[in-house]
DOMIDREN-916386 format. One record per atom (N, C-alpha, C, O): z, y, x; residue number from 1; atom name; residue in three letters. Coordinates in steps of 0.001 Angstrom, whole numbers, always signed. Each point is the difference from the previous one (the first is absolute). Layout:
residues N
{site {Z, Y, X}, NUM, "CA", "ALA"}
...
END
This chain:
residues 110
{site {+1430, -12831, +670}, 1, "N", "UNK"}
{site {+270, +1453, -525}, 1, "CA", "UNK"}
{site {+308, +475, +1284}, 1, "C", "UNK"}
{site {+658, -508, +908}, 1, "O", "UNK"}
{site {-1504, +2024, -1035}, 2, "N", "UNK"}
{site {-168, +1148, +786}, 2, "CA", "UNK"}
{site {+850, +901, -583}, 2, "C", "UNK"}
{site {-264, +146, -1193}, 2, "O", "UNK"}
{site {+1122, +470, +1555}, 3, "N", "UNK"}
{site {+523, +1327, -88}, 3, "CA", "UNK"}
{site {+87, +1396, +1100}, 3, "C", "UNK"}
{site {+755, +168, +958}, 3, "O", "UNK"}
{site {-1717, +632, -1449}, 4, "N", "UNK"}
{site {+295, +994, +690}, 4, "CA", "UNK"}
{site {+665, +1263, -294}, 4, "C", "UNK"}
{site {+36, +503, -1124}, 4, "O", "UNK"}
{site {+489, -7, +2172}, 5, "N", "UNK"}
{site {+1343, +1163, -597}, 5, "CA", "UNK"}
{site {-840, +1063, +757}, 5, "C", "UNK"}
{site {-735, -472, +867}, 5, "O", "UNK"}
{site {+714, +1406, -982}, 6, "N", "UNK"}
{site {-422, +1401, +1030}, 6, "CA", "UNK"}
{site {+914, +991, -722}, 6, "C", "UNK"}
{site {+692, -114, -1012}, 6, "O", "UNK"}
{site {-988, +1461, +2141}, 7, "N", "UNK"}
{site {+810, +613, +231}, 7, "CA", "UNK"}
{site {-982, +1423, +286}, 7, "C", "UNK"}
{site {-327, +357, +1133}, 7, "O", "UNK"}
{site {-9, +262, -2221}, 8, "N", "UNK"}
{site {-722, +1334, +348}, 8, "CA", "UNK"}
{site {+137, +1305, +938}, 8, "C", "UNK"}
{site {+906, +814, -179}, 8, "O", "UNK"}
{site {-1700, -704, +1011}, 9, "N", "UNK"}
{site {-12, +1633, +438}, 9, "CA", "UNK"}
{site {-112, +1287, -1128}, 9, "C", "UNK"}
{site {+625, +149, -1050}, 9, "O", "UNK"}
{site {-1982, +980, +1870}, 10, "N", "UNK"}
{site {-529, +568, -894}, 10, "CA", "UNK"}
{site {+1032, +1024, +267}, 10, "C", "UNK"}
{site {-543, +1083, -223}, 10, "O", "UNK"}
{site {+1879, -882, +627}, 11, "N", "UNK"}
{site {+1046, +1216, +156}, 11, "CA", "UNK"}
{site {+767, -565, -1514}, 11, "C", "UNK"}
{site {+277, +933, -754}, 11, "O", "UNK"}
{site {+58, -2197, +284}, 12, "N", "UNK"}
{site {+616, +129, -930}, 12, "CA", "UNK"}
{site {-474, -384, -1120}, 12, "C", "UNK"}
{site {+600, -691, -823}, 12, "O", "UNK"}
{site {-1884, +1188, +718}, 13, "N", "UNK"}
{site {-1235, +4, -1614}, 13, "CA", "UNK"}
{site {+176, -1927, +311}, 13, "C", "UNK"}
{site {-36, -384, +1169}, 13, "O", "UNK"}
{site {+198, -544, -2199}, 14, "N", "UNK"}
{site {-596, -801, -578}, 14, "CA", "UNK"}
{site {-1124, -864, +448}, 14, "C", "UNK"}
{site {-937, +208, -771}, 14, "O", "UNK"}
{site {+603, -1106, +1696}, 15, "N", "UNK"}
{site {-1369, -754, -161}, 15, "CA", "UNK"}
{site {-1086, +319, -1150}, 15, "C", "UNK"}
{site {-1125, +411, +283}, 15, "O", "UNK"}
{site {+1411, -559, -1151}, 16, "N", "UNK"}
{site {-1081, +401, -1097}, 16, "CA", "UNK"}
{site {-238, +1390, -454}, 16, "C", "UNK"}
{site {-1072, +280, -536}, 16, "O", "UNK"}
{site {+2069, +683, +725}, 17, "N", "UNK"}
{site {-454, +1019, +147}, 17, "CA", "UNK"}
{site {-958, +628, +1639}, 17, "C", "UNK"}
{site {-546, +1103, +20}, 17, "O", "UNK"}
{site {+539, -1796, +851}, 18, "N", "UNK"}
{site {-637, +182, +894}, 18, "CA", "UNK"}
{site {-1652, -587, -260}, 18, "C", "UNK"}
{site {-1023, +624, +280}, 18, "O", "UNK"}
{site {+1096, -1775, -796}, 19, "N", "UNK"}
{site {-1117, -945, -144}, 19, "CA", "UNK"}
{site {-468, +365, -1475}, 19, "C", "UNK"}
{site {-415, -997, -591}, 19, "O", "UNK"}
{site {+370, +2241, -204}, 20, "N", "UNK"}
{site {-551, +587, -1341}, 20, "CA", "UNK"}
{site {+284, -712, -968}, 20, "C", "UNK"}
{site {-916, -133, -812}, 20, "O", "UNK"}
{site {+2007, -462, +558}, 21, "N", "UNK"}
{site {+643, -885, -1365}, 21, "CA", "UNK"}
{site {+1411, +930, -422}, 21, "C", "UNK"}
{site {+874, -509, -702}, 21, "O", "UNK"}
{site {-791, +1568, +1085}, 22, "N", "UNK"}
{site {+867, +1109, -1013}, 22, "CA", "UNK"}
{site {+915, -514, +424}, 22, "C", "UNK"}
{site {+572, +936, +559}, 22, "O", "UNK"}
{site {+78, -1883, -394}, 23, "N", "UNK"}
{site {+1687, -408, -308}, 23, "CA", "UNK"}
{site {-98, -1169, -1008}, 23, "C", "UNK"}
{site {+972, -754, -53}, 23, "O", "UNK"}
{site {-1734, +582, -526}, 24, "N", "UNK"}
{site {+507, -324, -1234}, 24, "CA", "UNK"}
{site {-844, -1753, +249}, 24, "C", "UNK"}
{site {-1061, +18, +624}, 24, "O", "UNK"}
{site {+1481, -1115, -1024}, 25, "N", "UNK"}
{site {-156, -995, +123}, 25, "CA", "UNK"}
{site {-829, -339, -1935}, 25, "C", "UNK"}
{site {+660, -63, -1037}, 25, "O", "UNK"}
{site {-1605, -29, +1111}, 26, "N", "UNK"}
{site {-854, +404, -1328}, 26, "CA", "UNK"}
{site {-635, -1054, -104}, 26, "C", "UNK"}
{site {-174, -557, +1084}, 26, "O", "UNK"}
{site {-533, -294, -2535}, 27, "N", "UNK"}
{site {-808, -1471, -349}, 27, "CA", "UNK"}
{site {-1100, +431, +1161}, 27, "C", "UNK"}
{site {-227, -867, +843}, 27, "O", "UNK"}
{site {-348, +1894, -743}, 28, "N", "UNK"}
{site {-1069, -129, +793}, 28, "CA", "UNK"}
{site {-94, -37, +1104}, 28, "C", "UNK"}
{site {-1018, -439, +534}, 28, "O", "UNK"}
{site {+2469, +1070, +419}, 29, "N", "UNK"}
{site {+65, -445, +1055}, 29, "CA", "UNK"}
{site {+229, -1615, +353}, 29, "C", "UNK"}
{site {-674, -596, +840}, 29, "O", "UNK"}
{site {+1876, -84, -1727}, 30, "N", "UNK"}
{site {-262, -1547, -21}, 30, "CA", "UNK"}
{site {-769, -670, -121}, 30, "C", "UNK"}
{site {-14, -1035, +666}, 30, "O", "UNK"}
{site {-1299, +1426, -1873}, 31, "N", "UNK"}
{site {-1381, -334, +433}, 31, "CA", "UNK"}
{site {-242, +1, +1017}, 31, "C", "UNK"}
{site {+152, -1060, +606}, 31, "O", "UNK"}
{site {-587, +2082, +18}, 32, "N", "UNK"}
{site {-252, +157, +1529}, 32, "CA", "UNK"}
{site {+593, -1384, +832}, 32, "C", "UNK"}
{site {-663, -1013, +224}, 32, "O", "UNK"}
{site {+1707, +1186, +65}, 33, "N", "UNK"}
{site {+813, -899, +530}, 33, "CA", "UNK"}
{site {-281, -1515, -609}, 33, "C", "UNK"}
{site {-295, -994, +663}, 33, "O", "UNK"}
{site {+356, +1024, -1176}, 34, "N", "UNK"}
{site {-343, -1287, -617}, 34, "CA", "UNK"}
{site {-1389, -775, +653}, 34, "C", "UNK"}
{site {-55, -1116, +518}, 34, "O", "UNK"}
{site {-986, +2060, -720}, 35, "N", "UNK"}
{site {-1365, -432, +158}, 35, "CA", "UNK"}
{site {-278, -476, +1224}, 35, "C", "UNK"}
{site {-606, -1025, +311}, 35, "O", "UNK"}
{site {+1538, +2585, +944}, 36, "N", "UNK"}
{site {-340, -158, +1266}, 36, "CA", "UNK"}
{site {+534, -1038, +846}, 36, "C", "UNK"}
{site {-110, -130, +1219}, 36, "O", "UNK"}
{site {+1029, -980, -2527}, 37, "N", "UNK"}
{site {+905, -897, +725}, 37, "CA", "UNK"}
{site {-1036, -1498, -260}, 37, "C", "UNK"}
{site {-56, -863, +876}, 37, "O", "UNK"}
{site {-398, +787, -1652}, 38, "N", "UNK"}
{site {-1191, -987, -319}, 38, "CA", "UNK"}
{site {-922, -688, +337}, 38, "C", "UNK"}
{site {-1145, +452, -25}, 38, "O", "UNK"}
{site {+1395, -1612, +391}, 39, "N", "UNK"}
{site {-226, -1352, -935}, 39, "CA", "UNK"}
{site {+1056, +20, +956}, 39, "C", "UNK"}
{site {+442, +1149, -4}, 39, "O", "UNK"}
{site {+235, -1914, +893}, 40, "N", "UNK"}
{site {+671, +8, +366}, 40, "CA", "UNK"}
{site {+2192, -206, -462}, 40, "C", "UNK"}
{site {+677, -1026, +65}, 40, "O", "UNK"}
{site {-295, +2268, -422}, 41, "N", "UNK"}
{site {+1223, +381, -815}, 41, "CA", "UNK"}
{site {+296, -1141, -986}, 41, "C", "UNK"}
{site {-1144, -223, -395}, 41, "O", "UNK"}
{site {+1781, -478, -133}, 42, "N", "UNK"}
{site {+605, -462, -1153}, 42, "CA", "UNK"}
{site {+754, +881, -527}, 42, "C", "UNK"}
{site {-465, +604, -967}, 42, "O", "UNK"}
{site {+1350, -387, +1269}, 43, "N", "UNK"}
{site {+917, +1323, -683}, 43, "CA", "UNK"}
{site {+433, +1369, +844}, 43, "C", "UNK"}
{site {+206, -279, +1181}, 43, "O", "UNK"}
{site {-47, +1467, -1442}, 44, "N", "UNK"}
{site {+237, +1108, +397}, 44, "CA", "UNK"}
{site {+990, +942, -707}, 44, "C", "UNK"}
{site {-125, +317, -1183}, 44, "O", "UNK"}
{site {+1295, +184, +2127}, 45, "N", "UNK"}
{site {+851, +755, -448}, 45, "CA", "UNK"}
{site {-210, +1336, +490}, 45, "C", "UNK"}
{site {-1052, +63, +636}, 45, "O", "UNK"}
{site {+1720, +1109, -709}, 46, "N", "UNK"}
{site {-11, +1023, +512}, 46, "CA", "UNK"}
{site {+604, +902, -493}, 46, "C", "UNK"}
{site {-215, +333, -1166}, 46, "O", "UNK"}
{site {+1281, +388, +2078}, 47, "N", "UNK"}
{site {+1041, +989, -569}, 47, "CA", "UNK"}
{site {+1073, +232, +897}, 47, "C", "UNK"}
{site {+303, -768, +914}, 47, "O", "UNK"}
{site {+422, +2117, -1255}, 48, "N", "UNK"}
{site {+516, +355, +1187}, 48, "CA", "UNK"}
{site {+1677, -191, -180}, 48, "C", "UNK"}
{site {+452, -495, -1033}, 48, "O", "UNK"}
{site {+156, +804, +1809}, 49, "N", "UNK"}
{site {+1476, -334, +47}, 49, "CA", "UNK"}
{site {+880, +309, -1068}, 49, "C", "UNK"}
{site {+186, +1123, -470}, 49, "O", "UNK"}
{site {+407, -2308, +72}, 50, "N", "UNK"}
{site {+997, -131, -1411}, 50, "CA", "UNK"}
{site {+1016, +1137, +635}, 50, "C", "UNK"}
{site {+141, +292, +1187}, 50, "O", "UNK"}
{site {+385, +145, -2104}, 51, "N", "UNK"}
{site {+818, +1122, -107}, 51, "CA", "UNK"}
{site {+1806, -696, +28}, 51, "C", "UNK"}
{site {+976, +736, -150}, 51, "O", "UNK"}
{site {-879, -2182, +360}, 52, "N", "UNK"}
{site {+734, -910, +222}, 52, "CA", "UNK"}
{site {+1572, +643, +1052}, 52, "C", "UNK"}
{site {-98, +747, +974}, 52, "O", "UNK"}
{site {+1431, -1311, -1548}, 53, "N", "UNK"}
{site {+1280, -134, +1002}, 53, "CA", "UNK"}
{site {-417, +300, +1192}, 53, "C", "UNK"}
{site {-489, -1001, +524}, 53, "O", "UNK"}
{site {+456, +1922, +153}, 54, "N", "UNK"}
{site {+413, -167, +1657}, 54, "CA", "UNK"}
{site {+708, -963, +573}, 54, "C", "UNK"}
{site {+1192, +245, -189}, 54, "O", "UNK"}
{site {-1367, -1390, +903}, 55, "N", "UNK"}
{site {+446, -352, +636}, 55, "CA", "UNK"}
{site {-226, -383, +1853}, 55, "C", "UNK"}
{site {-811, +759, +531}, 55, "O", "UNK"}
{site {+1260, -1517, +143}, 56, "N", "UNK"}
{site {-316, +211, +1151}, 56, "CA", "UNK"}
{site {-1202, -652, +457}, 56, "C", "UNK"}
{site {-774, +477, +830}, 56, "O", "UNK"}
{site {+644, -1688, -1463}, 57, "N", "UNK"}
{site {-706, -1118, -137}, 57, "CA", "UNK"}
{site {-2494, +765, -473}, 57, "C", "UNK"}
{site {-1149, -354, +263}, 57, "O", "UNK"}
{site {+1848, +1369, -969}, 58, "N", "UNK"}
{site {-1361, +649, -806}, 58, "CA", "UNK"}
{site {-755, +1551, +862}, 58, "C", "UNK"}
{site {+609, +1063, +112}, 58, "O", "UNK"}
{site {-1334, -1194, +150}, 59, "N", "UNK"}
{site {-1000, +262, +784}, 59, "CA", "UNK"}
{site {-951, +1108, -1661}, 59, "C", "UNK"}
{site {-1011, -567, -414}, 59, "O", "UNK"}
{site {+1300, +1627, -165}, 60, "N", "UNK"}
{site {-949, +433, -389}, 60, "CA", "UNK"}
{site {-493, +902, +54}, 60, "C", "UNK"}
{site {-469, +640, -941}, 60, "O", "UNK"}
{site {+455, -230, +2708}, 61, "N", "UNK"}
{site {-667, +1414, +411}, 61, "CA", "UNK"}
{site {-1702, -196, -163}, 61, "C", "UNK"}
{site {-507, +1115, +125}, 61, "O", "UNK"}
{site {-94, -1718, -263}, 62, "N", "UNK"}
{site {-1169, -748, -332}, 62, "CA", "UNK"}
{site {-799, +997, -726}, 62, "C", "UNK"}
{site {+698, +907, -452}, 62, "O", "UNK"}
{site {-1956, -806, +207}, 63, "N", "UNK"}
{site {-1046, +932, -1214}, 63, "CA", "UNK"}
{site {-247, -814, -744}, 63, "C", "UNK"}
{site {+542, +89, -1102}, 63, "O", "UNK"}
{site {-1538, -1332, +1387}, 64, "N", "UNK"}
{site {-329, -748, -455}, 64, "CA", "UNK"}
{site {+276, -992, -244}, 64, "C", "UNK"}
{site {+1187, +89, +314}, 64, "O", "UNK"}
{site {-1347, -1503, -797}, 65, "N", "UNK"}
{site {+133, -1887, +297}, 65, "CA", "UNK"}
{site {-1257, -463, -833}, 65, "C", "UNK"}
{site {-151, +268, -1192}, 65, "O", "UNK"}
{site {-784, -1035, +2004}, 66, "N", "UNK"}
{site {-1517, -452, -922}, 66, "CA", "UNK"}
{site {+927, -1265, +412}, 66, "C", "UNK"}
{site {+854, -6, +887}, 66, "O", "UNK"}
{site {-1280, -1230, -1874}, 67, "N", "UNK"}
{site {+605, -1191, +66}, 67, "CA", "UNK"}
{site {-1453, -981, -922}, 67, "C", "UNK"}
{site {-479, +5, -1134}, 67, "O", "UNK"}
{site {+289, -584, +2148}, 68, "N", "UNK"}
{site {-1748, -928, +343}, 68, "CA", "UNK"}
{site {+501, -1738, -430}, 68, "C", "UNK"}
{site {+510, -712, +865}, 68, "O", "UNK"}
{site {-688, +328, -1944}, 69, "N", "UNK"}
{site {-294, -1626, -8}, 69, "CA", "UNK"}
{site {-1385, -612, +43}, 69, "C", "UNK"}
{site {-1056, +511, -373}, 69, "O", "UNK"}
{site {+1306, -1926, +998}, 70, "N", "UNK"}
{site {-1212, -118, +411}, 70, "CA", "UNK"}
{site {+249, -1418, -6}, 70, "C", "UNK"}
{site {+1042, -363, +546}, 70, "O", "UNK"}
{site {-2074, -837, -1246}, 71, "N", "UNK"}
{site {-20, -1127, -210}, 71, "CA", "UNK"}
{site {-170, -836, +1291}, 71, "C", "UNK"}
{site {+93, -1224, -92}, 71, "O", "UNK"}
{site {-349, +1837, +1359}, 72, "N", "UNK"}
{site {-49, -1040, +1008}, 72, "CA", "UNK"}
{site {+271, +1326, +1424}, 72, "C", "UNK"}
{site {-388, +1166, -71}, 72, "O", "UNK"}
{site {+1091, -1750, +1178}, 73, "N", "UNK"}
{site {-147, +560, +767}, 73, "CA", "UNK"}
{site {-1720, +366, +864}, 73, "C", "UNK"}
{site {+34, +886, +853}, 73, "O", "UNK"}
{site {-1164, -1456, -1074}, 74, "N", "UNK"}
{site {-882, +96, +82}, 74, "CA", "UNK"}
{site {-651, +1159, -359}, 74, "C", "UNK"}
{site {-795, +646, +683}, 74, "O", "UNK"}
{site {+1380, -311, -2371}, 75, "N", "UNK"}
{site {-505, +908, -660}, 75, "CA", "UNK"}
{site {+276, +1312, +950}, 75, "C", "UNK"}
{site {-978, +504, +551}, 75, "O", "UNK"}
{site {+2249, +50, -347}, 76, "N", "UNK"}
{site {+1056, +535, +547}, 76, "CA", "UNK"}
{site {-746, +211, +1343}, 76, "C", "UNK"}
{site {+156, +1098, +534}, 76, "O", "UNK"}
{site {-813, -1858, -25}, 77, "N", "UNK"}
{site {-293, -108, +1771}, 77, "CA", "UNK"}
{site {-1864, +1092, -533}, 77, "C", "UNK"}
{site {-576, +963, +506}, 77, "O", "UNK"}
{site {+352, -1690, -1489}, 78, "N", "UNK"}
{site {-1894, +511, -345}, 78, "CA", "UNK"}
{site {+311, +1309, -454}, 78, "C", "UNK"}
{site {-702, +901, +458}, 78, "O", "UNK"}
{site {+1686, -569, -1335}, 79, "N", "UNK"}
{site {+636, +1564, -579}, 79, "CA", "UNK"}
{site {-64, +789, +1277}, 79, "C", "UNK"}
{site {-895, +820, +206}, 79, "O", "UNK"}
{site {+1892, -1089, +679}, 80, "N", "UNK"}
{site {+326, +869, +1281}, 80, "CA", "UNK"}
{site {-1284, +632, +1022}, 80, "C", "UNK"}
{site {-210, +967, +731}, 80, "O", "UNK"}
{site {-572, -2390, -1290}, 81, "N", "UNK"}
{site {-1623, +415, +1229}, 81, "CA", "UNK"}
{site {-939, +755, -839}, 81, "C", "UNK"}
{site {-993, +156, +711}, 81, "O", "UNK"}
{site {+760, +474, -2021}, 82, "N", "UNK"}
{site {-986, +215, -815}, 82, "CA", "UNK"}
{site {-244, +1566, +262}, 82, "C", "UNK"}
{site {+739, +943, -284}, 82, "O", "UNK"}
{site {-1701, -946, +763}, 83, "N", "UNK"}
{site {-453, +1512, +633}, 83, "CA", "UNK"}
{site {+540, +1308, -713}, 83, "C", "UNK"}
{site {+310, +999, +650}, 83, "O", "UNK"}
{site {-202, -1086, -2287}, 84, "N", "UNK"}
{site {+659, +1083, -1063}, 84, "CA", "UNK"}
{site {+1641, +4, +830}, 84, "C", "UNK"}
{site {+537, +960, +553}, 84, "O", "UNK"}
{site {-86, -2169, -680}, 85, "N", "UNK"}
{site {+1496, +36, +523}, 85, "CA", "UNK"}
{site {-21, +603, +1878}, 85, "C", "UNK"}
{site {+1121, +403, +312}, 85, "O", "UNK"}
{site {-1803, -336, +459}, 86, "N", "UNK"}
{site {-78, +579, +1331}, 86, "CA", "UNK"}
{site {-251, +1325, -448}, 86, "C", "UNK"}
{site {+871, +831, +260}, 86, "O", "UNK"}
{site {-1645, -549, -735}, 87, "N", "UNK"}
{site {-652, +1390, -139}, 87, "CA", "UNK"}
{site {+1337, +1281, -1093}, 87, "C", "UNK"}
{site {+193, +1215, -18}, 87, "O", "UNK"}
{site {+298, -2210, -582}, 88, "N", "UNK"}
{site {+1221, +634, -559}, 88, "CA", "UNK"}
{site {+1026, +368, +1216}, 88, "C", "UNK"}
{site {+43, +1080, +590}, 88, "O", "UNK"}
{site {+665, -2074, -383}, 89, "N", "UNK"}
{site {+353, +104, +1722}, 89, "CA", "UNK"}
{site {-252, +1544, +118}, 89, "C", "UNK"}
{site {+681, +932, -429}, 89, "O", "UNK"}
{site {-2184, -931, +1330}, 90, "N", "UNK"}
{site {-49, +812, +596}, 90, "CA", "UNK"}
{site {+72, +1444, -770}, 90, "C", "UNK"}
{site {+592, +931, +546}, 90, "O", "UNK"}
{site {-1090, -798, -1578}, 91, "N", "UNK"}
{site {+107, +846, -892}, 91, "CA", "UNK"}
{site {+1101, +819, -293}, 91, "C", "UNK"}
{site {+19, +1220, +158}, 91, "O", "UNK"}
{site {+1344, -2250, -797}, 92, "N", "UNK"}
{site {+1378, +196, -71}, 92, "CA", "UNK"}
{site {+1049, +154, +1119}, 92, "C", "UNK"}
{site {+1004, +712, -32}, 92, "O", "UNK"}
{site {-1288, -1252, +703}, 93, "N", "UNK"}
{site {+1101, -106, +1078}, 93, "CA", "UNK"}
{site {+734, +1024, +422}, 93, "C", "UNK"}
{site {+1207, -131, +206}, 93, "O", "UNK"}
{site {-2136, +1779, +50}, 94, "N", "UNK"}
{site {+333, +1272, +509}, 94, "CA", "UNK"}
{site {+980, +75, -1096}, 94, "C", "UNK"}
{site {+968, +721, +246}, 94, "O", "UNK"}
{site {-987, -1261, -1333}, 95, "N", "UNK"}
{site {+1465, +570, -918}, 95, "CA", "UNK"}
{site {+1346, -370, -229}, 95, "C", "UNK"}
{site {+951, +521, -582}, 95, "O", "UNK"}
{site {-1266, -2232, +1601}, 96, "N", "UNK"}
{site {+1463, -386, -108}, 96, "CA", "UNK"}
{site {+323, +495, +1500}, 96, "C", "UNK"}
{site {-676, +326, +977}, 96, "O", "UNK"}
{site {+2264, -449, -1332}, 97, "N", "UNK"}
{site {+574, +763, +1035}, 97, "CA", "UNK"}
{site {+956, -1867, +504}, 97, "C", "UNK"}
{site {+551, -236, +1075}, 97, "O", "UNK"}
{site {-661, -572, -2087}, 98, "N", "UNK"}
{site {+632, -1879, +596}, 98, "CA", "UNK"}
{site {-1019, -657, -1136}, 98, "C", "UNK"}
{site {-465, +417, -1061}, 98, "O", "UNK"}
{site {+336, -1801, +1905}, 99, "N", "UNK"}
{site {-263, -606, -1176}, 99, "CA", "UNK"}
{site {+703, -1562, +433}, 99, "C", "UNK"}
{site {-24, -429, +1153}, 99, "O", "UNK"}
{site {+693, -366, -2418}, 100, "N", "UNK"}
{site {+227, -1096, +450}, 100, "CA", "UNK"}
{site {-448, -996, -691}, 100, "C", "UNK"}
{site {+129, +99, -1220}, 100, "O", "UNK"}
{site {-709, -1206, +1714}, 101, "N", "UNK"}
{site {-650, -1284, -799}, 101, "CA", "UNK"}
{site {+874, -1007, +89}, 101, "C", "UNK"}
{site {+805, +161, +918}, 101, "O", "UNK"}
{site {-634, -1405, -1704}, 102, "N", "UNK"}
{site {+637, -784, -383}, 102, "CA", "UNK"}
{site {-902, -559, -740}, 102, "C", "UNK"}
{site {-471, +433, -1052}, 102, "O", "UNK"}
{site {+24, -2213, +2060}, 103, "N", "UNK"}
{site {-788, -997, -724}, 103, "CA", "UNK"}
{site {+1140, -1004, -455}, 103, "C", "UNK"}
{site {+892, -156, +833}, 103, "O", "UNK"}
{site {-801, -409, -1783}, 104, "N", "UNK"}
{site {+805, -1531, -434}, 104, "CA", "UNK"}
{site {-321, -824, -227}, 104, "C", "UNK"}
{site {-1128, +75, +487}, 104, "O", "UNK"}
{site {+1199, -1115, -964}, 105, "N", "UNK"}
{site {-373, -1455, -664}, 105, "CA", "UNK"}
{site {+1580, -6, -818}, 105, "C", "UNK"}
{site {+1077, -155, +575}, 105, "O", "UNK"}
{site {-1262, +348, -1935}, 106, "N", "UNK"}
{site {+1229, -260, -886}, 106, "CA", "UNK"}
{site {-301, -822, -685}, 106, "C", "UNK"}
{site {-1109, -243, -475}, 106, "O", "UNK"}
{site {+2473, -494, +299}, 107, "N", "UNK"}
{site {+214, -1162, -949}, 107, "CA", "UNK"}
{site {+169, +544, -1447}, 107, "C", "UNK"}
{site {+636, +1049, +99}, 107, "O", "UNK"}
{site {-951, -1326, -1496}, 108, "N", "UNK"}
{site {+887, -264, -771}, 108, "CA", "UNK"}
{site {+820, -227, -144}, 108, "C", "UNK"}
{site {+76, -1222, +127}, 108, "O", "UNK"}
{site {+1294, +1846, -483}, 109, "N", "UNK"}
{site {+1303, -351, -212}, 109, "CA", "UNK"}
{site {+200, -572, -1394}, 109, "C", "UNK"}
{site {+610, -1041, -243}, 109, "O", "UNK"}
{site {-1361, +2070, -904}, 110, "N", "UNK"}
{site {+551, -545, -1104}, 110, "CA", "UNK"}
{site {-1278, +411, -1422}, 110, "C", "UNK"}
{site {+220, -370, -1153}, 110, "O", "UNK"}
END
């Protein structure tokens, strides 16, 4: 599992506005995101902070979340080296105030 959380800059404007998507998650944007991460990504989830009850352990200060599931660690490593992925980092990193990535090997509990 590869979980990215990022905080936007652009004077408080969301990253999607800065990148030309108008701040909306559309089916077209979903398709673009999906195509970008093929062929290595098995499942892809994208979203914004939930309006959950505030608790000390919950950090909803981020702008966007992206969770990717891979079949193997090798696929995750291959994805990380893709020229398109590296180009996207260069192109969009000026719009991030902060980015946190968590890579994990998960076990299904039920």
